[in-house]
N, C-alpha and C positions, 0 to 999 in steps of 0.2 A: 467964684469958685475962683483959688488962685495956680497959677502954675502950677505946682509941687503937687496938689489936686489933684490937678488933670494931667501931671504924667503918674502920680500913683495908679489913677483908673484905667489911663493907658494900658500901665503894666500887668494891672490883675485882669485884663482883656486879653493877655496872651498874644502881644502883637507880634507878625510875621518882620515888621523894620526897627524894631528897635534896636535903636545906636548903642554904642559902647558910653558914648558921652552922656548919655540921658540915665544910662546905670550906675556912673560916676557920682551924677546929679541926686539920683534915690539914694543911692550908700552913706553920703555927707550928707542928706536932709535928718537921715535916722542917727549920726554920730560918728559915723566908720571913718575911719583914714585910709588910702590907700598906698599899700606898701609897693612898690616895682622890684620883682625878686630879679636876681644876676641872671636867674637862667629865661634868656628866651623873653618870651612874651607875658612870662607869669605874672599876676597882678593879685595880692590880699588884698582884703579890705577888712580891717580889725576893728572892734570894738570892746574893751575890756578883754573877756574872755573869749569870744563870741569871732569866729574866723571866717569868711568866705572864698574859696581862691577858687579862679578861673584863668582862662588866657584871654587876652587881649585877641580879636579879630583882626584879620592883616589876610588878605591886602583891602579886602573892604573893613566899612567899620559897622555892620551890622552884626547881631547877638545873634544865633542860634537861637530856632523855635526852641530846644532842648535845653540849652542854661536860659532862655527866660525862665520857663516852670521851674527849673532849678532857683532860681534866686527867688520867685511865690515863694516855695515851699520853704525856703531859706529866711525869709524876714516875717511867715508866718508862724515857722515851729520858735523863732525867736522874741515872737510877741510885738515885732514890731509894723508889723502890716497889721 
């Protein structure tokens, strides 16, 4: 099992300690590019006409559990996951 496969399996288990860096790796794996908006900590992951918006967590690097659920739902809906 490759590292990205392990990371995707981890994402689908809805972990409470998923980091922002891991989310960036997941979106990059599916071909999304990260756009940092000028407005504070907002980040947009985009690919073709698909967009996922979120805030970069701070001061901690841990993604909130509701956001993990939204990421999984988004990737399943867009047929990437």
